[in-house]
Structure formats: C-alpha cells, structure tokens
N, C-alpha and C positions, 0 to 999 in steps of 0.2 A: 305431705310432709315430701312423703318417697321419690312424687311426683314431682315435685317440686327442685330437687336433687337432679332428678334423672334431666331434667330438663338443663339444669346447670352446668352439668357434665357433659352433657350433647352438644353443649354452645360453645364450651371453652374447647372439643376437641374439632368442631367445625371450622373454630379461629383459628389454630393453631393450624389445620391444614390447609386453607386456605394460606398464611403465611408465607408457608413451605412453598406453595404453590408460585408465590410471586414471588421467591427468591430462588428459584428455579428458573421462571420465567423471563426473571432479570440477567443469570447467568447467561442462558441459551441466546438473547439479543443485547450483546454491547452498547456503550452508545454511539451514535452516528458521530460523524466525521460532520466538522462545519467550516462554510467555507470563507472567508476575509467579509462577508456581508452578515454571516452570523446564521443565514440558510443550509440543510442538511445537503449533506454532499447526493446525488442523486447520478442511478446508474445512466437514464436518458440524457445527455446533458455532458457536454466536453468543460472542460476547465486548465488554465494553465497550476502548473506546479511551481510554485515561488518561493525564494528563502525568506523566510524571515523577518524581520528587520530584529537587527543587531548591533546597537548602539559600540560607534568608534572601529566596525568592524568593514572589510568588504564585501557584499553580500554579492555581485553579480545577479545575475535574467535571470530567467526561465529553463525550461529544458528545450533542448532540442536534435537535432541529428548531425552528425557530423562523420567526416570518411577517417578511414586507421592508416598510418602509414602511406602503404602507397596506392592502395584499393583506392578506387575515384567513389564509390559506393558510400554513400553514407550512414555506415549501419550501427554506428557507434550511439548510445548518448552524452549528450556531453549538455554542459552547466553554458550558456549566455552569457560571454564575459561582459555585456554591459548589462548596466546596471536596468536601463530605456527597456531593453527587449523583452515581452514576455515569452520569446518561444514559441515549439506548437502547440497547441492543444491536446488534450488527453482524456481518454474515457476509463471506467473503473467494473470492472466485473466480478461481483463476489462469487465466490465458488457457488453460493447457498440465495439468489436472490428473495428480500423480500420484502413486498412493496418498494422493489425499486430504489432504496435507500444503502448506500456506502458506512456500512458500518466500520471502528478500530475493531483490530487485531485480527483482523475473517480475513482470511485467504481467500484473496481478487488477482487477476490481471490486470494488467497495466499496458494501454495503447495510443499511441499514437493517433489521432483525427487524421490521418494523411496518409494516400494512396502506398500501395504497397515502392520501396526504394530497392529495385537489382534482383524483383524475385521475391524479395525478404517479407515477410509480414511485420506491421508497423507493433507487434505486440513486441513488449521486454521478455528478455531472459536473462540468467547470468549463466557464463560460462566457467568453469572449475566452479561448480556447485561445491562439490564433492571432494576439492584438495581445500583444505582452511591453510595449507603453509602456498598457495597456488594465490596469483593476483585474478581475483574474479570479477571481472568488467562486466557492467550490463550494456547488454547490447540490442537488437533488434532481433525478428524471426523466433520470436515465442509463436506459440498454441494457448485459444481463446479455450476454456473447460477440459472436457475429458482430465480431472483428473486421475492420477496417476504415475507409473517411475517415468514414462515414456515424457510426459509434460513435466517434470518436479522443478526444472530449470526455469517457467514462469510462472510462477506464482509471489507473491508480496502480500505485504501486508503494510497499515497504516496504522502507526501508533501512539497515543496520546504522549507529546514528550514536553511536560511544562504548561504553558498557556498557549504552543504551538505544537505542530507534529512530524516524524518522522518516517520514512521508510524504515524497512525493516524484511529482510528477505530471509525467512525462519518456517520453509513452508511444513504445516499437518494436514497436507491431504490425502497422504501416502505413510498409512501407520508401521510401514515393514522397511521405509526408504532412510534411506541414507544421505542425512546434506547438513551443508552448517549452518549456522546461523549465525545474523552479524547485522548489523547497520547500513543502508547502503548511505555512500562520503561521496569525496571531491576525491580523485590525484591529479594533481600538473602533470599535464603528459606532452610533451613538446611547446608548451604552451597552452592549452587547453586547461580545462574544466571536468574533466571523465570522470563518469558513475562507475565504483566501483564499489565491494564490500571493506569496511572495516571496523573497526570501534568507536570511530569519530565521526557520527551520525549527520549529514545534512538538516538543518534544521527548517521543515518546512511549513506552506499555506498553502491555501487556497485560493484560487480564485476566478469567477467565471466568466466562460470567453463570449 
C-alpha cells in the first residue's frame, strides 16, 4: 500500500512539474507572426507591410522611403498613397533568433530590402525616442543587432491587434535605459503619410514579397 501511494505521489509531482515547464516554455516563446497566406513570418524572407482592410476607410498602400523637406535623400519612412502600390519589401531581425521565426511582442530590427540611401543604412530607427512630447518619426539609418543604449532607437515589436497586427516602439533590450512606448501610426505631412509614434496605430498585415 505504501509503495502504491509513493508511486501515485511521484506521478502527480512529475505531472505538475511538466505542466509548469510547459507554461514557462510558452511564456518564453510568444506566438509566431503570420502572413496574409497564414504562413509563419521568417527572418530569411522579404515581406511587404500593408494596411489591413478596414471597411469604408481609405487604406493607402505599403511602406516606402521618401525625402523630408528640402532634403533630396529619401530617408523618411512613409506609406504609399495608392492602395495599388505595395511599397518596398522589408526583412525582420529578432534580438534572439529562434529557428528563423518572427514572433509577436519580441524586440526586432526592421529594414528595407534596399541598398543604402545617401550613405544611410536601410534599418528603421526612431527620432526623439526619449522625449514623449516631441514628434518621434520613423526614419532609416538604424543598426541591426548590438542591443544597448547606442542602438535603442532601432528596436520595434510586432503585436497582435484584433485579427491583424500593429507595429510598436517599446524596446526591452536595455533594462536600465529610458525610452518612450508608443504605437507606430500615420501623420499627414505635406500631403504625404509619414510614420511616427502616437496612440493610434496603423493596423497592418504582412505579405510575402
């Protein structure tokens, strides 16, 4: 009887430990991001970031580069005005590479699959990411990898937003660094739609290029 009781207790303890380990593993591995075909986003492929379909609303097109003010170099990240344009393909580089899968709520770098522009890297970065009262625009010229204070402006996240997704700037790669946390939305600037940080996210989907 004592032997049977011992085995029952041991089995229950093992089951609890297994469930606990599974829960921990689930927390460490957020769900993967899916493209418009229902496939997992991968780090070795190019994708278009497109606005999700919203009934009765002008959506615009994909994301592209454009010049800012009198500058002739296209270094600002904008949204195409035409819904027929997919923009420029992009790639994603998570801070921790796990089997080449892009996951939600994970710090990552975003970059255009495009050569350098006027000496600037095609990697996204945020201007004024320390000042919540300033206009914080998304531009290029960021850095891939090397998480820390010097690269804090280059880290974004993809988060689930209903049935679709949104882009977020809220870096967690530097525990002792200060940075704002906001969604990536749209600001009309000189007749164009420019990406910047606000509280009204652009609802997006990802299409394999």
